[in-house]
All heavy atoms as an XYZ file, in Angstrom:
1036
protein
N     119.758     84.662     82.455
C     120.933     85.448     82.838
C     121.290     85.084     84.245
O     122.379     84.566     84.487
C     120.480     86.913     82.709
C     121.492     87.880     83.197
S     120.986     89.555     83.046
C     121.871     90.015     81.560
N     120.467     85.342     85.232
C     120.789     85.035     86.600
C     119.485     84.364     87.226
O     118.478     84.982     87.159
C     121.146     86.300     87.370
C     121.499     86.057     88.865
O     121.713     84.905     89.195
N     121.487     87.084     89.598
N     119.671     83.278     87.898
C     118.539     82.588     88.524
C     118.867     82.355     89.969
O     119.894     81.793     90.307
C     118.399     81.293     87.781
C     117.067     80.547     88.241
O     116.772     80.551     89.389
N     116.418     79.946     87.245
N     118.051     82.938     90.835
C     118.328     82.832     92.270
C     117.091     82.664     93.018
O     115.981     83.076     92.694
C     119.023     84.129     92.706
N     117.244     81.934     94.141
C     116.131     81.846     95.122
C     116.041     83.168     95.850
O     117.078     83.754     96.189
C     116.349     80.736     96.126
C     116.225     79.360     95.585
C     114.767     78.969     95.379
C     114.635     77.548     94.986
N     113.356     77.206     94.566
N     114.906     83.669     95.976
C     114.775     85.087     96.558
C     113.846     84.992     97.734
O     113.114     84.009     97.943
C     114.272     86.091     95.620
O     113.018     85.633     95.102
C     115.257     86.330     94.426
N     113.870     86.022     98.484
C     113.061     86.063     99.703
C     113.695     85.351    100.847
O     113.156     85.218    101.919
N     114.967     84.857    100.641
C     115.647     84.113    101.731
C     116.170     85.050    102.821
O     116.197     84.637    103.937
C     116.838     83.324    101.164
C     116.454     82.279    100.123
C     117.686     81.568     99.566
C     115.577     81.168    100.803
N     116.476     86.269    102.494
C     117.011     87.194    103.514
C     116.409     88.614    103.412
O     117.047     89.590    103.134
C     118.555     87.302    103.331
C     119.218     86.035    103.398
N     119.487     85.281    104.556
C     119.765     85.262    102.391
C     120.115     84.176    104.320
N     120.263     84.109    102.983
N     115.051     88.674    103.594
C     114.397     89.951    103.476
C     114.940     91.034    104.443
O     114.863     92.242    104.111
C     112.949     89.695    103.751
C     112.862     88.340    104.474
C     114.143     87.602    104.066
N     115.604     90.596    105.526
C     116.154     91.547    106.498
C     117.330     92.296    105.931
O     117.870     93.263    106.480
C     116.530     90.865    107.748
C     117.452     89.714    107.490
O     117.164     88.915    106.560
O     118.379     89.458    108.367
N     117.836     91.941    104.720
C     118.997     92.624    104.124
C     118.537     93.807    103.292
O     119.433     94.453    102.607
C     119.761     91.666    103.210
C     120.494     90.585    104.062
C     121.321     89.701    103.154
N     121.895     88.624    103.899
C     122.599     87.623    103.386
N     122.764     87.560    102.079
N     123.100     86.628    104.153
N     117.298     94.194    103.337
C     116.795     95.246    102.489
C     117.547     96.579    102.765
O     117.911     97.355    101.849
C     115.321     95.486    102.698
N     117.947     96.727    103.969
C     118.600     98.036    104.411
C     119.970     98.181    103.693
O     120.530     99.268    103.625
C     118.797     98.083    105.877
N     120.552     97.074    103.286
C     121.846     97.098    102.559
C     121.729     97.721    101.108
O     122.696     98.195    100.600
C     122.479     95.722    102.406
C     122.766     95.053    103.739
N     123.928     95.436    104.478
C     122.162     94.142    104.438
C     123.967     94.710    105.595
N     122.918     93.956    105.582
N     120.520     97.684    100.573
C     120.301     98.068     99.225
C     119.380     99.277     99.042
O     119.354     99.871     98.029
C     119.674     96.909     98.421
C     120.516     95.694     98.563
C     120.098     94.643     99.365
C     121.667     95.513     97.901
C     120.875     93.508     99.538
C     122.500     94.334     98.052
C     122.011     93.316     98.863
N     118.635     99.612    100.103
C     117.667    100.723     99.957
C     117.959    101.861    100.895
O     118.584    101.738    101.892
C     116.259    100.181    100.418
C     115.681     98.990     99.699
C     114.420     98.456    100.346
C     115.472     99.293     98.243
N     117.678    103.090    100.377
C     117.791    104.287    101.164
C     116.801    104.183    102.339
O     115.974    103.284    102.430
C     117.498    105.471    100.315
N     116.962    105.195    103.272
C     115.996    105.120    104.445
C     114.581    105.278    104.051
O     113.670    104.755    104.711
C     116.399    106.302    105.406
C     117.775    106.038    106.092
O     118.189    104.883    106.086
O     118.337    107.067    106.572
N     114.274    105.946    102.926
C     112.907    106.090    102.374
C     113.039    105.915    100.872
O     113.870    106.586    100.223
C     112.329    107.389    102.743
C     112.141    107.556    104.225
C     110.964    108.283    104.799
N     109.626    108.037    104.360
C     108.797    107.045    104.919
N     109.340    106.235    105.842
N     107.626    106.927    104.603
N     112.198    105.093    100.333
C     112.224    104.829     98.850
C     110.844    105.166     98.257
O     109.863    104.690     98.826
C     112.616    103.298     98.581
C     112.518    103.037     97.052
C     113.909    102.993     99.154
N     110.821    105.956     97.239
C     109.511    106.251     96.552
C     109.355    105.134     95.477
O     110.212    104.931     94.609
C     109.592    107.612     95.904
C     109.512    108.677     96.878
C     109.616    110.120     96.204
N     108.601    110.329     95.233
C     107.338    110.707     95.381
N     106.941    110.847     96.576
N     106.518    110.839     94.333
N     108.229    104.422     95.583
C     107.938    103.323     94.669
C     106.762    103.753     93.821
O     105.591    103.952     94.335
C     107.631    102.073     95.485
N     106.912    103.924     92.550
C     105.910    104.259     91.581
C     105.359    102.865     91.027
O     106.117    102.180     90.404
C     106.455    105.048     90.432
C     107.032    106.366     90.895
N     106.433    107.522     90.929
C     108.367    106.558     91.411
C     107.272    108.476     91.401
N     108.470    107.902     91.707
N     104.132    102.622     91.292
C     103.508    101.334     90.885
C     102.303    101.505     90.036
O     101.603    102.550     90.145
C     103.142    100.573     92.170
C     104.246    100.328     93.194
C     103.843     99.804     94.480
O     102.712     99.861     94.870
N     104.753     99.093     95.073
N     102.113    100.623     89.111
C     100.910    100.556     88.275
C     100.068     99.528     88.794
O     100.391     98.290     88.784
C     101.344    100.354     86.820
C     102.273    101.423     86.265
C     100.051    100.313     85.960
C     101.746    102.769     86.230
N      98.882     99.883     89.318
C      97.862     98.892     89.769
C      96.555     99.153     89.018
O      96.001    100.243     89.118
C      97.643     99.078     91.269
C      96.621     98.079     91.783
C      99.001     98.927     92.061
N      96.103     98.151     88.196
C      94.961     98.249     87.407
C      95.039     99.544     86.563
O      94.009    100.267     86.501
C      93.703     98.213     88.270
O      93.574     96.973     88.928
N      96.171     99.785     85.961
C      96.338    100.961     85.062
C      96.272    102.270     85.759
O      96.119    103.292     85.144
C      95.384    100.887     83.892
C      95.535     99.619     83.069
C      96.961     99.308     82.618
O      97.595    100.182     82.191
O      97.319     98.132     82.596
N      96.236    102.238     87.064
C      96.169    103.427     87.871
C      97.494    103.665     88.624
O      97.838    102.918     89.459
C      94.990    103.474     88.850
N      98.273    104.684     88.187
C      99.564    104.899     88.863
C      99.337    105.185     90.341
O      98.393    105.884     90.743
C     100.118    106.093     88.132
C      99.362    106.211     86.881
C      98.084    105.578     87.109
N     100.202    104.708     91.211
C     100.232    104.966     92.643
C     101.592    105.125     93.038
O     102.545    104.479     92.510
C      99.515    103.849     93.385
N     101.910    106.034     94.027
C     103.224    106.226     94.603
C     103.135    105.901     96.103
O     102.257    106.450     96.784
C     103.763    107.630     94.368
C     105.119    107.784     94.993
C     103.790    107.981     92.833
N     103.973    105.036     96.563
C     104.118    104.754     98.012
C     105.522    105.029     98.415
O     106.471    104.904     97.577
C     103.666    103.312     98.319
C     102.219    103.079     97.937
C     104.518    102.318     97.629
N     105.690    105.308     99.657
C     107.038    105.354    100.239
C     107.257    104.229    101.186
O     106.291    103.902    101.945
C     107.266    106.726    100.884
C     107.521    107.841     99.993
C     108.068    109.086    100.691
O     108.309    109.083    101.875
O     108.265    110.055     99.915
N     108.397    103.571    101.125
C     108.683    102.485    101.972
C     110.032    102.616    102.555
O     111.012    103.135    101.935
C     108.708    101.164    101.120
C     107.360    100.629    100.765
C     107.493     99.172    100.358
N     106.172     98.646    100.053
C     105.800     98.263     98.896
N     106.606     98.266     97.874
N     104.586     97.782     98.692
N     110.094    102.207    103.840
C     111.385    102.141    104.495
C     111.956    100.807    104.208
O     111.189     99.806    103.837
C     111.241    102.298    106.032
O     110.483    101.226    106.547
C     110.561    103.628    106.372
N     113.228    100.484    104.464
C     113.716     99.145    104.325
C     112.919     98.136    105.165
O     112.645     97.043    104.657
C     115.205     99.237    104.766
C     115.588    100.650    104.427
C     114.264    101.434    104.804
N     112.538     98.492    106.380
C     111.702     97.580    107.180
C     110.399     97.269    106.557
O     109.960     96.112    106.499
C     111.459     98.183    108.623
C     110.667     97.305    109.473
C     111.274     95.892    109.706
O     112.482     95.761    109.773
N     110.476     94.839    109.720
N     109.727     98.281    105.971
C     108.448     98.037    105.291
C     108.636     97.201    104.048
O     107.840     96.377    103.671
C     107.808     99.389    104.871
C     107.329    100.148    106.132
C     106.931    101.579    105.738
O     107.590    102.246    104.894
N     105.899    102.078    106.346
N     109.805     97.315    103.346
C     110.084     96.480    102.195
C     110.282     95.085    102.611
O     109.848     94.121    102.009
C     111.266     97.033    101.391
C     111.444     96.349    100.092
C     110.675     96.649     98.993
C     112.359     95.263     99.981
C     110.830     95.975     97.790
C     112.443     94.592     98.784
C     111.682     94.953     97.686
O     111.801     94.257     96.539
N     110.965     94.888    103.750
C     111.140     93.563    104.314
C     109.841     92.894    104.614
O     109.575     91.706    104.272
C     112.005     93.641    105.630
O     113.303     94.149    105.294
C     112.123     92.290    106.283
N     108.855     93.642    105.164
C     107.564     93.114    105.420
C     106.813     92.718    104.110
O     106.163     91.784    104.034
C     106.694     94.189    106.264
C     107.270     94.303    107.638
C     106.764     95.562    108.328
O     105.824     96.151    107.862
O     107.232     95.891    109.444
N     107.011     93.631    103.091
C     106.431     93.360    101.796
C     106.950     92.071    101.254
O     106.158     91.216    100.676
C     106.749     94.472    100.865
C     106.362     94.328     99.466
N     105.002     94.185     99.081
C     107.085     94.250     98.308
C     104.965     94.038     97.772
N     106.210     94.060     97.254
N     108.285     91.786    101.322
C     108.816     90.541    100.881
C     108.242     89.388    101.684
O     107.884     88.326    101.024
C     110.327     90.482    100.949
C     110.951     89.121    100.620
C     110.931     91.519     99.962
N     108.035     89.475    102.890
C     107.446     88.414    103.758
C     105.978     88.118    103.254
O     105.593     87.023    103.244
C     107.531     88.751    105.207
C     108.934     88.651    105.721
C     109.112     88.747    107.197
N     110.446     88.524    107.525
C     111.225     89.424    108.252
N     110.641     90.528    108.691
N     112.454     89.121    108.578
N     105.278     89.192    102.911
C     103.884     88.986    102.401
C     103.939     88.195    101.044
O     103.064     87.378    100.837
C     103.235     90.356    102.149
C     102.879     91.126    103.403
C     102.487     92.495    103.186
O     102.428     92.999    101.957
O     102.135     93.243    104.156
N     104.918     88.529    100.252
C     105.099     87.723     98.979
C     105.350     86.278     99.267
O     104.843     85.336     98.632
C     106.143     88.337     98.130
C     105.736     89.668     97.521
S     106.979     90.560     96.527
C     107.973     89.313     95.758
N     106.203     86.016    100.265
C     106.525     84.655    100.658
C     105.249     83.950    101.169
O     105.081     82.760    100.919
C     107.573     84.603    101.638
C     109.061     84.993    101.185
C     109.939     85.215    102.351
C     109.540     83.928    100.323
N     104.399     84.664    101.905
C     103.127     84.097    102.353
C     102.236     83.686    101.189
O     101.474     82.724    101.255
C     102.438     85.074    103.299
C     103.136     85.250    104.660
O     103.951     84.388    105.043
O     102.796     86.239    105.312
N     102.281     84.503    100.115
C     101.384     84.216     98.973
C     102.003     83.184     98.009
O     101.277     82.403     97.472
C     101.073     85.530     98.322
N     103.311     83.304     97.775
C     103.974     82.575     96.708
C     104.995     81.505     97.245
O     105.552     80.766     96.415
C     104.695     83.509     95.705
C     103.739     84.497     95.092
C     103.817     85.848     95.516
C     102.817     84.104     94.152
C     102.906     86.660     94.881
C     101.936     85.031     93.543
C     102.019     86.359     93.973
O     101.134     87.211     93.453
N     105.247     81.435     98.509
C     106.252     80.557     99.034
C     107.606     81.017     98.569
O     107.788     82.074     97.928
N     108.687     80.148     98.862
C     109.980     80.586     98.283
C     109.873     80.562     96.804
O     109.465     79.649     96.207
C     110.894     79.480     98.792
C     110.143     78.856     99.947
C     108.648     79.030     99.666
N     110.360     81.696     96.197
C     110.200     81.824     94.722
C     111.549     81.938     94.085
O     112.519     82.304     94.695
C     109.325     82.965     94.397
C     109.681     84.304     95.001
C     110.590     85.142     94.461
C     109.041     84.654     96.210
C     110.928     86.367     95.046
C     109.285     85.835     96.874
C     110.282     86.681     96.278
N     111.558     81.599     92.799
C     112.732     81.735     92.001
C     112.570     83.077     91.152
O     111.537     83.240     90.558
C     112.945     80.565     91.095
O     113.028     79.395     91.928
C     114.217     80.674     90.234
N     113.671     83.831     91.072
C     113.666     85.023     90.281
C     114.778     84.932     89.224
O     115.927     84.694     89.677
C     113.887     86.264     91.199
C     113.735     87.615     90.499
C     112.927     88.584     91.416
C     115.107     88.138     90.203
N     114.419     85.016     88.036
C     115.441     84.999     86.949
C     115.521     86.350     86.233
O     114.533     86.897     85.798
C     115.019     83.990     85.856
O     114.893     82.649     86.440
C     116.055     83.917     84.745
N     116.655     87.025     86.328
C     116.868     88.291     85.708
C     117.041     88.062     84.293
O     118.026     87.387     83.867
C     118.100     89.050     86.320
C     118.369     90.335     85.571
C     117.858     89.291     87.820
N     116.088     88.563     83.451
C     116.125     88.365     82.017
C     116.982     89.469     81.269
O     117.517     89.263     80.195
C     114.719     88.373     81.446
C     113.906     87.264     82.117
O     114.366     86.100     82.141
O     112.799     87.507     82.485
N     116.947     90.603     81.882
C     117.697     91.786     81.291
C     118.058     92.814     82.398
O     117.286     93.005     83.272
C     116.725     92.477     80.257
C     117.390     93.458     79.387
C     116.551     93.903     78.204
O     115.271     93.669     78.290
O     117.100     94.455     77.282
N     119.266     93.320     82.277
C     119.779     94.333     83.272
C     120.625     95.299     82.538
O     121.636     94.908     81.883
C     120.570     93.582     84.279
C     121.039     94.374     85.530
C     119.828     94.874     86.342
C     121.915     93.473     86.389
N     120.137     96.596     82.639
C     120.905     97.697     81.910
C     121.117     98.847     82.918
O     120.142     99.179     83.573
C     120.054     98.142     80.632
C     119.772     96.995     79.697
C     120.825     99.308     79.937
C     118.725     97.347     78.638
N     122.320     99.358     82.936
C     122.583    100.437     83.829
C     123.169    101.652     83.074
O     123.985    101.456     82.131
C     123.510    100.033     84.876
N     122.706    102.805     83.325
C     123.233    103.957     82.696
C     123.047    105.179     83.634
O     121.934    105.456     84.134
C     122.560    104.333     81.368
C     123.127    105.541     80.694
C     122.546    105.776     79.331
O     122.243    104.806     78.627
O     122.367    106.962     79.004
N     124.135    105.860     84.066
C     124.110    106.930     85.043
C     123.549    106.459     86.337
O     124.024    105.480     86.863
N     122.506    107.147     86.815
C     121.895    106.718     88.110
C     120.706    105.780     87.951
O     120.005    105.501     88.969
C     121.601    107.940     88.971
C     120.383    108.772     88.352
O     120.017    108.546     87.190
O     119.914    109.632     89.125
N     120.478    105.244     86.765
C     119.297    104.444     86.466
C     119.762    103.033     86.151
O     120.740    102.768     85.416
C     118.497    104.938     85.323
C     118.044    106.402     85.461
C     117.054    106.556     86.615
N     116.857    107.993     86.916
C     115.706    108.633     86.792
N     114.708    107.983     86.266
N     115.659    109.906     87.096
N     118.983    102.094     86.691
C     119.187    100.662     86.360
C     117.817    100.096     85.961
O     116.794    100.268     86.689
C     119.722     99.871     87.594
C     119.867     98.381     87.284
C     121.059    100.457     88.070
N     117.834     99.449     84.798
C     116.557     98.810     84.338
C     116.765     97.356     84.522
O     117.828     96.784     84.172
C     116.377     99.098     82.785
C     115.377     98.214     82.131
C     113.979     98.511     82.299
C     115.689     97.093     81.412
C     113.043     97.693     81.734
C     114.751     96.292     80.813
C     113.422     96.591     80.991
O     112.475     95.751     80.446
N     115.712     96.679     85.059
C     115.747     95.197     85.251
C     114.405     94.661     84.761
O     113.341     95.225     85.012
C     115.975     94.878     86.686
N     114.506     93.564     84.017
C     113.301     92.730     83.686
C     113.500     91.376     84.184
O     114.586     90.720     83.961
C     113.117     92.785     82.155
C     111.855     92.048     81.691
C     111.647     92.196     80.157
N     112.828     91.970     79.405
C     113.173     90.743     78.995
N     112.487     89.684     79.417
N     114.294     90.583     78.282
N     112.538     90.789     84.857
C     112.751     89.492     85.471
C     111.460     88.641     85.354
O     110.369     89.165     85.181
C     113.261     89.581     86.910
C     112.291     90.173     87.920
C     111.342     89.564     88.644
C     112.200     91.576     88.304
N     110.650     90.461     89.461
C     111.209     91.716     89.194
C     112.805     92.734     87.817
C     110.838     92.937     89.774
C     112.540     93.912     88.422
C     111.553     93.964     89.406
N     111.650     87.353     85.586
C     110.585     86.386     85.668
C     110.595     85.776     87.027
O     111.707     85.319     87.458
C     110.734     85.280     84.545
O     110.792     85.905     83.320
C     109.619     84.314     84.609
N     109.553     85.753     87.739
C     109.514     85.296     89.101
C     108.532     84.044     89.092
O     107.410     84.180     88.644
C     108.970     86.401     89.972
C     108.937     86.068     91.427
C     108.584     87.310     92.242
O     109.035     88.405     91.935
N     107.767     87.174     93.235
N     108.952     82.971     89.636
C     108.155     81.790     89.719
C     107.979     81.270     91.131
O     109.011     81.226     91.811
C     108.739     80.604     88.864
O     108.896     81.050     87.554
N     106.802     80.887     91.552
C     106.542     80.405     92.860
C     105.320     79.505     92.780
O     104.951     79.032     91.719
N     104.728     79.283     93.934
C     103.508     78.483     94.032
C     102.392     79.327     94.779
O     102.805     80.120     95.630
C     103.778     77.204     94.836
C     104.625     76.203     94.095
C     104.356     74.834     94.573
N     104.725     73.790     93.620
C     104.117     73.549     92.486
N     103.094     74.176     92.126
N     104.537     72.605     91.717
N     101.183     79.087     94.425
C     100.068     79.751     95.037
C      99.781     79.151     96.409
O      98.869     78.306     96.508
C      98.922     79.664     94.076
C      97.721     80.434     94.497
N      96.463     80.209     94.084
C      97.558     81.548     95.339
C      95.614     81.035     94.640
N      96.306     81.808     95.405
N     100.537     79.609     97.418
C     100.380     78.967     98.723
C      99.571     79.779     99.732
O      99.262     79.336    100.869
C     101.718     78.640     99.389
C     102.508     77.653     98.509
C     102.597     79.896     99.633
N      99.182     81.059     99.343
C      98.410     81.888    100.184
C      97.462     82.730     99.336
O      97.531     82.687     98.130
N      96.490     83.375     99.980
C      95.506     84.111     99.177
C      96.151     85.191     98.293
O      97.084     85.884     98.763
C      94.645     84.831    100.255
C      94.927     84.073    101.542
C      96.277     83.500    101.440
N      95.734     85.263     97.045
C      96.243     86.246     96.171
C      95.029     86.855     95.451
O      94.204     86.136     94.789
C      97.186     85.717     95.096
C      97.555     86.767     94.039
C      98.403     85.118     95.714
N      94.791     88.204     95.643
C      93.674     88.845     94.930
C      92.313     88.147     95.153
O      91.578     87.816     94.243
C      93.905     88.990     93.417
C      95.129     89.972     93.135
O      95.503     90.709     94.008
O      95.686     89.760     92.035
N      92.047     87.732     96.400
C      90.850     87.053     96.785
C      90.684     85.615     96.253
O      89.668     85.060     96.355
C      89.601     87.852     96.371
C      89.671     89.303     96.822
N      89.567     89.691     98.086
C      89.800     90.490     96.006
C      89.688     91.003     98.105
N      89.821     91.465     96.931
N      91.771     85.060     95.672
C      91.760     83.640     95.262
C      92.350     82.805     96.360
O      93.508     83.062     96.769
C      92.576     83.496     93.997
C      92.001     84.121     92.797
N      91.073     83.490     92.020
C      92.164     85.326     92.261
C      90.678     84.226     91.033
N      91.282     85.422     91.170
N      91.757     81.819     96.879
C      92.314     80.962     97.969
C      93.445     80.177     97.377
O      93.552     79.974     96.175
C      91.130     80.106     98.372
C      90.162     80.138     97.225
C      90.319     81.454     96.541
N      94.423     79.787     98.187
C      95.512     79.033     97.745
C      95.198     77.756     97.044
O      94.227     77.019     97.548
C      96.433     78.821     98.984
C      95.550     79.118    100.129
C      94.372     79.923     99.625
N      95.901     77.442     95.962
C      95.628     76.211     95.255
C      96.935     75.291     95.144
O      96.801     74.166     94.776
C      95.273     76.502     93.721
O      96.368     77.144     93.148
C      94.059     77.360     93.647
N      98.091     75.860     95.517
C      99.259     75.049     95.419
C      99.860     75.081     94.004
O     100.968     74.520     93.717
N      99.125     75.610     93.011
C      99.533     75.651     91.584
C     100.732     76.559     91.385
O     100.885     77.520     92.111
C      98.367     76.112     90.716
N     101.554     76.251     90.399
C     102.644     77.183     90.094
C     102.112     78.517     89.525
O     101.089     78.529     88.860
C     103.499     76.474     89.033
C     102.610     75.284     88.635
C     101.552     75.083     89.559
N     102.796     79.620     89.846
C     102.448     80.941     89.325
C     103.755     81.657     88.850
O     104.751     81.464     89.456
C     101.856     81.816     90.387
C     100.374     81.598     90.788
C      99.991     82.560     91.969
C      99.528     81.860     89.561
N     103.593     82.314     87.733
C     104.757     82.959     87.171
C     104.293     84.444     86.966
O     103.262     84.731     86.416
C     105.232     82.341     85.884
O     105.566     81.032     86.090
C     106.407     83.090     85.235
N     105.194     85.417     87.322
C     104.980     86.788     87.102
C     106.159     87.383     86.258
O     107.322     87.046     86.561
C     104.765     87.543     88.371
N     105.807     88.190     85.310
C     106.852     88.869     84.518
C     106.782     90.456     84.988
O     105.717     90.941     84.982
C     106.544     88.813     82.988
C     107.655     89.588     82.250
C     106.603     87.304     82.622
N     107.921     90.931     85.368
C     108.003     92.232     85.887
C     109.156     93.014     85.393
O     110.181     92.357     84.993
C     108.169     92.081     87.458
O     107.013     91.262     87.950
C     108.099     93.410     88.150
N     109.059     94.309     85.381
C     110.196     95.154     84.978
C     110.191     96.454     85.898
O     109.089     96.829     86.348
C     110.219     95.517     83.518
O     109.032     96.389     83.180
N     111.340     96.989     86.068
C     111.450     98.168     86.879
C     112.660     98.994     86.476
O     113.643     98.428     85.964
C     111.600     97.767     88.422
N     112.590    100.237     86.703
C     113.646    101.165     86.594
C     113.938    101.699     87.989
O     113.034    102.167     88.689
C     113.337    102.379     85.679
C     114.470    103.352     85.656
C     113.047    101.848     84.298
N     115.152    101.591     88.431
C     115.639    101.992     89.722
C     116.497    103.221     89.610
O     117.345    103.266     88.716
C     116.431    100.866     90.407
C     115.660     99.625     90.627
C     115.698     98.606     89.718
C     114.814     99.456     91.769
C     115.000     97.440     89.873
C     114.090     98.310     91.969
C     114.171     97.307     91.016
O     113.493     96.115     91.212
N     116.293    104.188     90.507
C     117.272    105.326     90.580
C     118.088    105.064     91.799
O     117.567    104.871     92.924
C     116.505    106.617     90.740
C     117.346    107.879     90.651
C     116.642    109.143     90.498
N     115.762    109.478     91.560
C     116.208    110.091     92.691
N     117.412    110.486     92.809
N     115.282    110.363     93.706
N     119.405    105.132     91.542
C     120.376    104.770     92.631
C     121.224    105.958     92.991
O     121.722    106.671     92.073
C     121.276    103.569     92.125
C     122.291    103.251     93.212
C     120.461    102.418     91.755
N     121.305    106.244     94.280
C     122.178    107.399     94.781
C     123.037    106.745     95.867
O     122.578    106.127     96.774
C     121.308    108.510     95.365
O     120.464    109.010     94.250
C     122.190    109.580     95.861
N     124.334    107.011     95.787
C     125.287    106.543     96.801
C     125.129    105.074     97.025
O     125.264    104.622     98.198
C     125.190    107.330     98.126
C     125.510    108.852     97.919
C     125.399    109.671     99.137
O     124.748    109.241    100.098
N     125.960    110.796     99.158
N     124.943    104.316     95.976
C     124.952    102.824     96.032
C     123.651    102.261     96.590
O     123.556    101.058     96.842
N     122.581    103.077     96.789
C     121.294    102.621     97.367
C     120.190    103.033     96.471
O     120.147    104.117     95.917
C     121.136    103.049     98.749
C     122.164    102.437     99.707
C     121.884    102.861    101.124
N     123.005    102.494    101.961
C     122.987    101.567    102.898
N     121.880    100.887    103.172
N     124.067    101.261    103.605
N     119.147    102.174     96.360
C     117.917    102.555     95.684
C     117.144    103.577     96.419
O     116.878    103.436     97.632
C     117.058    101.328     95.466
C     117.834    100.220     94.604
C     115.700    101.636     94.815
C     117.152     98.855     94.649
N     116.825    104.696     95.741
C     116.081    105.768     96.408
C     114.701    105.913     95.778
O     113.794    106.565     96.315
C     116.835    107.158     96.292
C     118.171    107.057     97.096
C     117.124    107.528     94.866
N     114.524    105.355     94.524
C     113.238    105.488     93.919
C     113.094    104.429     92.768
O     114.155    104.001     92.258
C     113.126    106.823     93.273
C     111.822    107.242     92.683
C     111.791    108.739     92.232
O     112.870    109.372     92.032
O     110.677    109.236     92.093
N     111.906    103.913     92.540
C     111.794    103.026     91.412
C     110.451    103.129     90.798
O     109.465    103.499     91.441
C     112.153    101.587     91.794
C     111.296    100.924     92.853
C     110.156    100.200     92.486
C     111.638    100.911     94.184
C     109.378     99.585     93.482
C     110.886    100.267     95.159
C     109.730     99.579     94.734
O     108.968     98.958     95.724
N     110.315    102.673     89.536
C     109.081    102.594     88.718
C     108.922    101.080     88.340
O     109.796    100.564     87.677
C     109.151    103.493     87.513
C     109.324    104.969     87.846
C     108.327    105.929     87.872
C     110.544    105.618     88.279
N     108.828    107.104     88.194
C     110.187    107.029     88.485
C     111.878    105.208     88.436
C     111.078    107.946     88.813
C     112.799    106.194     88.896
C     112.402    107.509     89.061
N     107.823    100.528     88.763
C     107.674     99.080     88.494
C     106.369     98.777     87.821
O     105.400     99.423     87.998
C     107.709     98.285     89.938
C     107.820     96.840     89.671
C     106.636     98.648     90.772
C     108.270     95.998     90.906
N     106.446     97.797     86.962
C     105.277     97.319     86.217
C     105.230     95.762     86.316
O     106.259     95.169     86.033
C     105.300     97.749     84.702
C     105.130     99.205     84.582
C     105.158     99.643     83.174
O     105.869     99.074     82.294
N     104.311    100.589     82.827
N     104.146     95.242     86.761
C     103.936     93.792     86.886
C     102.826     93.372     85.996
O     101.820     94.017     85.922
C     103.607     93.440     88.414
C     104.653     93.945     89.333
C     103.428     91.991     88.542
C     104.212     93.925     90.796
N     103.001     92.285     85.314
C     101.967     91.677     84.474
C     100.862     91.082     85.322
O     100.702     89.948     85.514
C     102.552     90.647     83.557
C     101.494     89.993     82.615
O     100.351     90.599     82.519
O     101.819     88.973     82.001
N     100.022     92.064     85.874
C      98.955     91.603     86.735
C      97.893     90.802     86.013
O      97.320     89.815     86.532
C      98.253     92.792     87.440
C      99.136     93.642     88.306
C      99.641     92.956     89.536
N      98.514     92.550     90.312
C      98.553     91.653     91.361
N      99.763     91.095     91.659
N      97.535     91.297     92.043
N      97.657     91.146     84.752
C      96.701     90.347     83.995
C      97.151     88.895     83.764
O      96.312     87.978     83.854
C      96.380     91.002     82.609
C      95.350     90.341     81.762
C      94.005     90.284     82.489
O      93.649     91.200     83.149
N      93.349     89.171     82.339
N      98.425     88.714     83.600
C      98.965     87.389     83.457
C      98.731     86.629     84.733
O      98.400     85.392     84.745
N      98.997     87.193     85.861
C      98.816     86.538     87.206
C      97.282     86.190     87.376
O      97.011     85.119     87.765
C      99.309     87.431     88.344
C     100.824     87.581     88.254
C      98.860     86.845     89.657
C     101.394     88.601     89.162
N      96.457     87.188     87.034
C      94.978     86.997     87.172
C      94.526     85.776     86.311
O      93.770     84.904     86.771
C      94.221     88.252     86.823
O      94.584     89.272     87.756
C      92.739     88.054     86.929
N      95.023     85.733     85.072
C      94.663     84.629     84.194
C      95.111     83.317     84.772
O      94.334     82.271     84.686
C      95.288     84.816     82.828
N      96.305     83.223     85.289
C      96.763     81.954     85.914
C      95.852     81.579     87.091
O      95.565     80.406     87.302
C      98.227     82.104     86.379
C      99.193     82.260     85.214
C     100.546     82.541     85.715
O     101.276     81.685     86.229
N     100.981     83.788     85.618
N      95.538     82.532     87.959
C      94.679     82.268     89.092
C      93.251     81.788     88.689
O      92.753     80.899     89.254
C      94.564     83.547     89.975
C      95.843     83.964     90.703
C      95.650     85.311     91.302
C      96.260     82.940     91.791
N      92.736     82.369     87.680
C      91.456     81.975     87.193
C      91.502     80.586     86.596
O      90.536     79.780     86.758
C      90.941     83.010     86.090
C      90.509     84.281     86.737
C      90.210     85.400     85.760
O      90.570     85.298     84.566
N      89.579     86.431     86.222
N      92.588     80.210     85.860
C      92.690     78.924     85.316
C      92.742     77.850     86.467
O      92.125     76.810     86.340
C      93.931     78.774     84.497
C      93.723     79.149     83.018
C      94.799     78.720     82.114
N      96.136     79.154     82.564
C      96.725     80.314     82.165
N      96.154     81.126     81.444
N      97.932     80.657     82.639
N      93.535     78.155     87.501
C      93.658     77.097     88.544
C      92.383     77.017     89.334
O      92.067     75.920     89.859
C      94.845     77.440     89.496
O      94.654     78.709     90.099
C      96.142     77.369     88.743
N      91.613     78.106     89.406
C      90.389     78.138     90.126
C      89.308     77.258     89.401
O      88.420     76.628     90.092
C      89.848     79.489     90.407
N      89.393     77.061     88.101
C      88.411     76.356     87.331
C      88.788     74.926     87.110
O      87.973     74.137     86.598
C      88.079     77.019     86.009
O      89.350     77.042     85.265
C      87.614     78.444     86.177
N      90.056     74.516     87.482
C      90.407     73.157     87.300
C      89.703     72.270     88.337
O      89.586     72.651     89.520
C      91.890     72.999     87.457
C      92.628     73.527     86.222
C      94.101     73.173     86.325
C      94.779     73.652     85.057
N      96.244     73.414     85.093
N      89.329     71.080     87.947
C      88.597     70.155     88.872
C      89.582     69.677     89.948
O      90.715     69.573     89.865
C      88.101     68.988     88.059
C      88.751     69.106     86.717
C      89.406     70.514     86.650
């Protein structure tokens, strides 16, 4: 659908995010809610760049209704920094993710995100065992 290099302008987060955004995340099947400012989100993107390098994000599906937007995407990068206690290997990594965003006055105010962490872990384990 749409393929773009991402992480190129993390400082633009304030253009898309409210002053505080509630992020509902699933980590090891345990729901967690964090609040982030646009600046904290910018720092989060920089952490992803440290781990995955410049990555490509392909939007596979995008649906909007009312104040909700659903997005499913595939993100591809390289394992250039530590990820989940795995030292960098330089190997390609792909993550499949989906999220529902709640938008108010043209800015994201809340979202619910799910990342295929098991898929990432399996890729990291495979690259760790290669000679």
